[in-house]
Legacy VTK file of the C-alpha trace (Angstrom):
# vtk DataFile Version 3.0
C-alpha trace
ASCII
DATASET POLYDATA
POINTS 434 float
92.471 105.677 142.056
89.718 103.202 142.713
89.257 102.167 146.341
88.627 98.639 147.585
85.293 99.673 149.057
84.200 100.682 145.572
85.165 97.212 144.395
83.061 95.704 147.148
79.941 97.775 146.686
79.841 98.819 143.037
81.548 96.087 141.008
78.145 94.635 140.281
76.944 97.919 138.841
79.918 98.020 136.482
79.003 94.580 135.160
77.126 95.172 131.925
76.095 93.149 128.901
73.272 91.318 127.194
72.167 87.706 127.152
71.210 85.186 124.495
73.905 86.502 122.130
76.864 84.614 120.741
80.260 85.842 121.837
82.451 86.567 118.831
86.156 85.756 119.059
88.672 88.067 117.460
92.345 87.075 117.617
94.042 90.447 118.055
97.622 89.223 118.386
99.115 85.812 117.608
102.019 84.094 119.258
105.337 84.404 117.478
106.659 81.002 116.496
103.232 79.331 116.482
103.276 75.776 115.107
102.010 75.478 111.496
99.222 72.894 111.393
96.644 71.837 108.808
93.144 70.759 109.823
91.271 69.186 106.902
87.439 69.304 106.827
86.109 66.047 108.235
84.389 63.631 105.868
80.652 62.972 106.168
78.467 60.967 103.807
75.090 61.528 105.481
71.982 62.854 103.721
72.006 66.209 105.573
74.783 68.482 106.843
76.017 67.935 110.394
74.952 70.430 113.050
78.618 71.268 113.725
81.648 71.710 111.499
84.039 69.738 113.692
87.188 70.663 111.801
86.328 74.367 111.963
85.836 74.169 115.748
89.195 72.409 116.103
90.884 74.939 113.822
89.450 77.843 115.823
90.421 76.265 119.167
94.020 75.773 118.116
94.312 79.271 116.631
92.974 81.076 119.691
95.403 79.241 121.966
98.170 81.218 120.272
100.314 78.098 120.081
99.229 77.055 116.576
98.904 78.692 113.152
96.321 76.683 111.161
96.577 76.817 107.374
93.767 78.594 105.568
91.353 76.247 103.821
92.269 77.586 100.390
95.894 76.592 100.973
95.121 72.921 101.584
96.552 70.888 98.667
94.031 68.068 99.184
91.196 67.033 101.468
91.894 63.480 102.675
89.720 62.061 105.453
92.083 59.293 106.621
95.831 58.798 106.929
96.193 56.243 104.149
94.972 58.828 101.620
97.631 61.398 102.580
100.410 62.223 100.119
103.039 63.649 102.472
105.034 65.194 99.621
102.235 67.660 98.920
101.769 68.500 102.580
105.468 69.115 103.233
105.348 71.811 100.562
102.772 73.752 102.631
105.144 74.103 105.594
102.673 72.385 107.926
104.396 70.356 110.616
101.234 68.528 111.679
98.098 67.413 109.870
94.658 66.511 111.225
92.302 64.353 109.145
89.016 62.808 110.156
85.558 61.655 109.287
82.144 61.217 110.862
79.928 58.203 110.343
76.461 57.332 111.548
76.314 54.886 114.441
73.915 51.965 114.547
71.071 52.854 116.883
71.565 56.606 116.447
74.251 59.171 116.929
77.687 59.310 115.392
81.244 58.061 115.606
83.903 60.729 115.091
87.272 59.386 113.933
90.423 61.463 113.555
94.157 61.060 113.113
96.965 63.440 114.001
99.906 63.089 111.629
103.551 64.220 111.724
104.139 65.707 108.268
107.979 65.821 108.165
108.273 62.219 109.404
105.266 60.934 107.493
103.810 59.044 110.427
100.821 59.016 112.756
101.080 60.629 116.195
97.611 59.743 117.485
94.305 58.315 116.334
90.970 58.160 118.142
87.374 57.081 117.581
84.830 58.944 119.742
81.074 58.196 119.959
78.767 61.216 120.141
75.130 62.201 120.056
73.986 65.035 117.813
74.095 67.511 120.711
77.620 66.419 121.657
79.456 67.103 118.392
80.793 70.475 119.464
82.079 69.072 122.751
83.753 66.205 120.901
85.481 68.813 118.724
86.828 70.495 121.872
88.001 67.106 123.144
89.834 66.513 119.867
91.471 69.931 120.251
92.587 68.982 123.769
94.149 65.750 122.498
96.016 67.562 119.717
97.206 70.311 122.070
98.566 67.802 124.594
100.226 65.569 122.000
102.039 68.488 120.383
102.875 70.670 123.408
103.161 68.139 126.216
100.651 70.198 128.234
97.017 69.440 128.953
94.537 71.368 126.823
91.651 73.405 128.236
89.217 73.672 125.333
86.651 71.274 126.836
85.930 73.624 129.748
83.531 76.478 130.485
83.589 80.155 131.275
81.038 82.064 133.328
80.296 85.789 133.144
77.708 88.393 134.100
75.669 90.362 131.569
73.186 93.207 131.756
70.370 94.057 129.351
69.107 97.621 129.490
65.691 98.839 128.441
64.023 102.200 128.962
62.582 101.299 132.360
64.739 98.514 133.816
67.958 96.539 133.809
68.074 92.763 133.613
71.147 90.970 134.941
72.066 87.446 133.936
74.653 84.969 135.112
75.725 82.942 132.087
77.867 79.874 131.371
79.344 79.047 127.966
81.937 76.800 126.367
85.506 78.066 126.508
85.049 79.386 122.963
81.948 81.315 124.123
79.392 79.143 122.304
76.467 77.216 123.834
75.508 79.978 126.246
73.350 78.844 129.169
71.608 81.312 131.484
72.053 80.226 135.097
70.202 83.089 136.786
68.160 86.103 135.692
67.434 89.027 138.020
66.419 92.670 137.941
69.042 93.274 140.637
72.844 93.062 140.233
74.727 89.761 140.186
78.476 89.659 140.785
81.585 87.591 141.583
80.841 84.152 140.067
83.251 81.499 141.329
83.428 77.835 140.295
83.400 74.855 142.626
86.439 72.573 142.193
84.356 69.920 140.380
82.991 72.452 137.869
79.389 71.598 138.748
78.413 74.602 140.901
78.805 78.356 140.928
78.987 80.594 143.966
77.956 84.193 143.350
76.606 87.346 144.961
73.030 88.424 144.254
71.198 91.590 145.273
67.780 90.184 144.376
66.425 90.700 147.905
67.574 94.299 148.043
70.943 93.586 149.680
73.884 91.318 149.005
73.736 87.579 149.687
75.976 84.697 148.651
74.391 81.738 146.865
75.722 78.430 145.531
73.903 76.996 142.517
74.148 73.752 140.559
74.719 74.662 136.927
72.933 71.625 135.464
69.795 71.628 137.628
69.451 75.227 138.805
69.141 74.083 142.426
70.615 76.714 144.701
71.318 77.397 148.354
71.787 80.678 150.182
74.991 80.422 152.224
75.587 83.936 153.523
72.981 86.600 154.280
74.473 88.557 157.164
73.850 92.230 157.914
76.115 94.413 155.784
78.360 93.150 152.996
78.297 89.531 151.779
80.679 89.239 148.841
83.630 87.710 146.958
83.040 83.956 147.469
85.849 81.499 146.641
85.759 77.705 146.994
88.621 75.841 148.652
90.295 73.219 146.425
88.508 70.361 148.222
85.138 72.131 148.106
84.692 71.965 151.904
85.068 75.673 152.531
84.024 78.957 151.025
86.174 82.015 151.690
84.257 85.288 151.483
84.117 88.892 152.640
81.640 89.858 155.353
81.083 93.083 157.279
78.827 91.443 159.875
81.068 92.763 162.664
81.278 96.271 161.234
84.352 96.114 158.986
84.867 94.104 155.777
86.962 91.082 156.790
87.849 87.695 155.332
85.895 84.740 156.729
85.816 81.038 155.907
82.504 79.217 155.839
82.388 75.437 156.203
79.796 74.561 153.574
78.355 71.449 155.259
77.902 72.921 158.752
77.654 76.668 157.927
80.284 77.288 160.631
82.071 80.621 160.191
85.705 81.313 161.045
87.110 84.829 160.932
90.484 84.991 159.162
91.449 88.689 159.284
91.039 91.287 162.012
92.078 94.710 160.804
90.901 98.310 160.703
91.348 98.090 156.919
89.113 96.700 154.205
90.001 93.057 153.461
88.349 91.461 150.439
88.704 89.269 147.313
90.059 86.051 148.891
91.482 83.251 146.737
92.822 79.839 147.739
96.122 78.352 146.667
95.726 75.080 144.716
96.976 73.038 147.688
94.629 74.807 150.114
97.487 75.929 152.353
97.188 79.664 151.715
94.657 82.397 151.104
95.551 85.575 149.261
93.374 88.665 149.563
93.285 92.386 148.837
93.744 94.844 151.695
94.444 98.561 152.070
95.920 98.093 155.558
99.211 99.533 154.295
97.566 102.658 152.898
96.799 101.394 149.377
95.254 98.227 147.914
97.828 95.413 147.930
97.894 91.611 147.916
98.459 89.773 151.196
98.814 86.066 151.990
97.906 84.084 155.077
98.759 80.457 155.811
95.782 78.151 156.352
95.160 74.821 158.019
91.735 73.501 157.196
89.415 76.464 157.543
91.565 78.458 159.978
94.481 80.861 159.646
97.755 79.775 161.260
99.899 82.829 160.457
99.662 86.587 160.321
99.130 88.086 156.837
102.255 88.911 154.820
102.339 91.466 152.031
103.235 90.085 148.587
103.045 93.100 146.236
105.176 96.232 146.203
105.481 97.126 142.504
102.772 99.819 142.354
100.272 101.704 144.485
97.386 99.452 143.452
97.330 95.651 143.242
94.040 93.790 143.628
91.891 90.763 142.711
94.679 88.143 142.803
94.077 84.566 141.632
96.481 81.620 141.719
97.737 79.756 138.679
96.912 76.019 138.714
100.506 75.154 139.658
100.482 77.610 142.558
103.617 79.389 141.350
102.029 82.597 140.018
99.363 85.120 140.867
97.410 87.034 138.253
96.102 90.390 139.468
94.949 93.866 138.495
97.797 96.399 138.735
96.933 100.094 138.778
99.176 102.982 137.810
97.558 106.390 137.594
94.308 105.918 135.693
95.365 102.641 134.080
94.401 99.233 135.437
96.106 96.347 133.669
96.537 92.612 134.090
99.851 91.490 135.589
101.376 88.219 136.764
103.480 87.894 139.917
105.982 85.022 139.972
105.913 83.918 143.612
109.342 82.228 143.827
111.188 85.250 142.415
108.845 88.163 143.169
109.079 89.328 139.549
106.021 91.025 138.032
105.104 91.015 134.351
102.397 93.303 132.934
100.470 91.473 130.192
97.996 94.034 128.831
98.033 97.577 127.481
94.414 98.653 127.986
93.159 101.034 130.684
90.323 99.406 132.613
91.102 95.712 132.976
89.523 93.684 135.786
88.559 90.211 137.052
91.415 88.033 135.686
91.081 84.240 135.840
93.528 81.510 134.769
92.499 78.692 132.441
92.747 75.324 134.233
96.003 74.483 132.437
97.515 77.867 133.304
98.211 78.745 129.663
95.652 81.555 129.226
94.051 84.270 131.350
90.554 85.619 130.731
89.622 89.087 131.986
87.164 91.937 131.463
88.055 95.279 129.954
86.460 98.271 128.262
86.879 99.136 124.595
85.416 102.445 123.379
83.019 102.556 126.305
81.898 98.958 125.818
82.588 96.088 128.184
84.201 93.049 126.558
86.027 89.919 127.595
89.582 89.341 126.454
92.091 86.550 126.920
95.862 86.716 126.956
98.492 83.997 127.031
100.052 83.709 130.474
103.348 84.846 128.963
101.659 87.798 127.242
102.399 86.774 123.643
98.902 86.041 122.309
95.683 88.039 122.693
92.069 87.474 121.719
88.836 89.387 122.241
85.482 87.816 123.064
82.780 90.413 122.471
79.013 90.254 122.433
77.257 91.330 119.262
75.602 94.047 121.348
75.891 95.315 124.915
78.580 94.592 127.487
79.835 91.644 129.506
81.853 91.500 132.755
83.128 89.347 135.629
84.519 86.296 133.807
85.644 83.146 135.594
87.231 80.138 133.875
86.018 76.758 135.107
88.257 73.981 136.380
88.426 70.669 134.566
85.200 68.708 134.927
85.284 65.881 137.458
LINES 1 435
434 0 1 2 3 4 5 6 7 8 9 10 11 12 13 14 15 16 17 18 19 20 21 22 23 24 25 26 27 28 29 30 31 32 33 34 35 36 37 38 39 40 41 42 43 44 45 46 47 48 49 50 51 52 53 54 55 56 57 58 59 60 61 62 63 64 65 66 67 68 69 70 71 72 73 74 75 76 77 78 79 80 81 82 83 84 85 86 87 88 89 90 91 92 93 94 95 96 97 98 99 100 101 102 103 104 105 106 107 108 109 110 111 112 113 114 115 116 117 118 119 120 121 122 123 124 125 126 127 128 129 130 131 132 133 134 135 136 137 138 139 140 141 142 143 144 145 146 147 148 149 150 151 152 153 154 155 156 157 158 159 160 161 162 163 164 165 166 167 168 169 170 171 172 173 174 175 176 177 178 179 180 181 182 183 184 185 186 187 188 189 190 191 192 193 194 195 196 197 198 199 200 201 202 203 204 205 206 207 208 209 210 211 212 213 214 215 216 217 218 219 220 221 222 223 224 225 226 227 228 229 230 231 232 233 234 235 236 237 238 239 240 241 242 243 244 245 246 247 248 249 250 251 252 253 254 255 256 257 258 259 260 261 262 263 264 265 266 267 268 269 270 271 272 273 274 275 276 277 278 279 280 281 282 283 284 285 286 287 288 289 290 291 292 293 294 295 296 297 298 299 300 301 302 303 304 305 306 307 308 309 310 311 312 313 314 315 316 317 318 319 320 321 322 323 324 325 326 327 328 329 330 331 332 333 334 335 336 337 338 339 340 341 342 343 344 345 346 347 348 349 350 351 352 353 354 355 356 357 358 359 360 361 362 363 364 365 366 367 368 369 370 371 372 373 374 375 376 377 378 379 380 381 382 383 384 385 386 387 388 389 390 391 392 393 394 395 396 397 398 399 400 401 402 403 404 405 406 407 408 409 410 411 412 413 414 415 416 417 418 419 420 421 422 423 424 425 426 427 428 429 430 431 432 433
């Protein structure tokens, strides 16, 4: 069984992959009862093809959510680009319950206007219609925004397509390894390299506004915690104490950073006030305490500790940057539970549950204490909720190769995000942009 100390010191060395490659999405299991929907190719009368196929991005977004079953293009009975051209009789015969039509037109002064309508096929009426301005470089993001609108209108829940994921990759050559911290759209396109190093990078964690990443870097020969602005690359070193500096996690208001330090000899949880650099020690135990995560309301921290003899999840009540209770144990279902993260509503924890040589993703329902195992693979790690709580991204290993996968929070839909070559690890899903 893996030990927490191994998580602290060697997780970075397990993070492998390559950069500048597009992540390919493979839907490995759909959700039973997914809503049939038709997304018609958007109209465009310009002299050259658009840089993005907006309808295809929308179709892919909806399919990978597991909540929708888009009709194949060859099954579309017609290709209208606006609601008034729709013959609902033909569309009812396809079994589609909803229909998306749209078009793109050039905007005076440059750029585009993207127009779309979401239609209720059985009722023969419009559900929503929007007109969105966009520059050429913004077409893919507009497609994600359209997907979010459709998702919310049809499910009653906020979508999370117009968000980002971060992850760590490694490129190996004969004489060196190159590590990269990358950010991409939620569908793994538009990869941006945030940091490149010949030394390991680990534990990326988003700020609550989605503008910064905290992470651990070994670029100076030992671990240090940095915070970096994604857009500008500006970064600040926040923790560089003797020993271990690891597992950073922003508080919901962005004022504090919880992290693991061994500055006093034993790995413990500390809270750093970002503005003043003031440190407050949260745990004081002979055990290894690591992997802190804040509750969405900022009133609790959960962390991993082996103080009971095996890695388990504990919770401590917080006020500001200080603990106001003794830690309580939350997990009892197996001999290994680690790397817990809260759902956006604060009602669930996603974690890695180990049994024998298998490490799988599980969700703990906090009000009831019930645990549900979501995955069937053997080496799952680093789970992270989407900002709407509907999906969980995590890292795993398939035939000796590191990949990212995502699973619906109820376990009914799976997808794989794999690089065309190499491995990828340590995913973190961004919050909504502020």
